[in-house]
C-alpha positions in Angstrom: -26.0 39.3 3.0 -29.9 38.9 4.1 -31.2 38.5 7.3 -33.7 36.0 8.8 -36.4 36.7 11.3 -34.3 35.3 13.5 -31.8 38.0 13.1 -28.9 35.6 11.8 -27.8 35.7 8.5 -28.0 33.3 5.6 -24.4 32.9 5.2 -24.5 32.0 9.4 -26.1 29.1 8.6 -24.4 27.4 5.6 -21.3 27.1 7.5 -20.7 23.5 8.5 -18.1 22.5 10.8 -15.2 20.6 9.4 -14.4 17.5 11.8 -10.3 16.2 12.0 -10.9 12.5 11.1 -9.7 10.0 13.8 -6.0 8.3 13.8 -6.1 4.2 14.3 -4.4 3.8 17.4 -1.1 2.1 17.2 0.7 0.5 20.4 4.1 -0.6 20.9 4.1 -4.0 21.9 6.3 -3.1 25.1 2.8 -1.5 26.4 1.0 -4.2 24.9 2.8 -6.7 27.8 2.8 -4.0 30.8 -1.2 -3.8 30.5 -1.8 -7.5 29.9 0.5 -8.1 33.0 -1.6 -5.1 35.2 -5.1 -7.0 33.8 -3.6 -10.7 35.3 -2.7 -9.2 38.5 -6.2 -7.4 39.4 -8.1 -9.4 41.5 -11.4 -7.2 43.1 -14.4 -6.8 41.2 -14.2 -3.8 38.5 -10.1 -3.8 39.0 -9.9 -4.8 35.6 -12.5 -1.7 34.7 -11.4 0.5 36.4 -7.7 0.2 34.7 -9.7 -0.5 31.2 -11.4 3.3 31.5 -8.2 4.8 32.9 -6.0 3.5 29.7 -8.8 4.7 27.2 -8.9 0.6 26.4 -12.0 -1.5 25.2 -11.8 -5.4 26.7 -12.7 -6.6 23.6 -9.2 -4.8 22.3 -7.2 -6.5 25.5 -8.3 -9.9 24.1 -6.8 -9.8 21.2 -3.6 -9.2 22.8 -4.4 -12.0 24.9 -5.0 -14.5 22.0 -1.5 -12.9 20.1 0.4 -13.4 23.9 -0.9 -16.7 23.3 0.1 -17.6 20.2 3.6 -16.1 21.0 2.9 -14.0 18.3 5.6 -10.9 19.2 5.1 -9.7 16.3 1.4 -9.5 16.3 1.8 -8.0 19.6 3.5 -4.8 17.8 0.3 -4.7 15.0 0.5 -5.5 11.4 1.2 -3.3 8.0 -1.0 -2.1 6.1 -1.4 -2.5 2.4 0.1 -4.6 -0.4 2.6 -7.6 0.7 6.1 -6.4 -0.9 7.5 -9.9 -2.4 11.0 -11.3 -1.4 12.1 -11.2 -4.6 10.7 -7.0 -6.2 13.9 -6.1 -6.8 14.3 -8.7 -9.5 11.5 -8.4 -11.1 11.8 -4.3 -11.4 14.7 -5.0 -13.0 14.5 -8.0 -15.6 10.7 -5.6 -16.0 13.2 -2.9 -17.1 15.5 -5.2 -19.6 12.1 -6.0 -21.4 11.3 -2.4 -21.5 14.4 -1.8 -23.1 15.0 -4.4 -25.2 11.0 -4.0 -26.7 12.3 -0.7 -27.5 15.5 -1.9 -28.8 13.4 -4.5 -31.2 10.7 -1.9 -32.6 14.2 0.5 -33.2 15.7 -2.8 -35.6 11.7 -3.3 -36.7 11.7 -0.1 -38.2 15.3 0.1 -39.9 14.6 -3.6 -41.8 11.2 -1.8 -42.9 12.9 1.1 -44.1 16.2 -1.2 -45.9 13.2 -3.0 -47.6 12.2 0.1 -48.7 15.3 1.2 -50.0 16.1 -2.1 -51.4 12.6 -1.7 -53.6 13.6 1.7 -55.0 17.3 0.4 -55.8 15.2 -2.6 -57.8 18.0 -5.0 -55.5 16.2 -8.2 -55.2 15.8 -9.2 -51.5 14.2 -12.8 -51.7 18.0 -14.0 -53.4 20.1 -12.2 -51.1 18.8 -13.7 -47.7 18.6 -16.9 -49.7 22.2 -16.8 -50.4 23.2 -15.8 -46.6 21.7 -19.1 -45.7 23.4 -21.7 -47.9 
């Protein structure tokens, strides 16, 4: 460990602080409605600002909540789920995909068996075309 002129070691200067990642805040619909009611009841100047500071909210957030309330979307007040949307028939799709994979594997096995049968027939000298024509009649 080497020393710098100011007395600190070189290793101490290389340490970095790890900061925790901030989480997105989520609010329940009841809380949003309560805050909107309190904002609507504020009359004097600065009351809304004091309320927002007390609750740790921004005025833009309250504006969004007002728009959602005006639309009557209580589901909008409870927040949106992130990520891909689940299709209504997703279970059926998964079932069909599994069945498709199973049938493809079965087809591959059948084609392999047919190829082996053709090779055996060639080794034994059995003509396949004649047998195939007889089966069609």
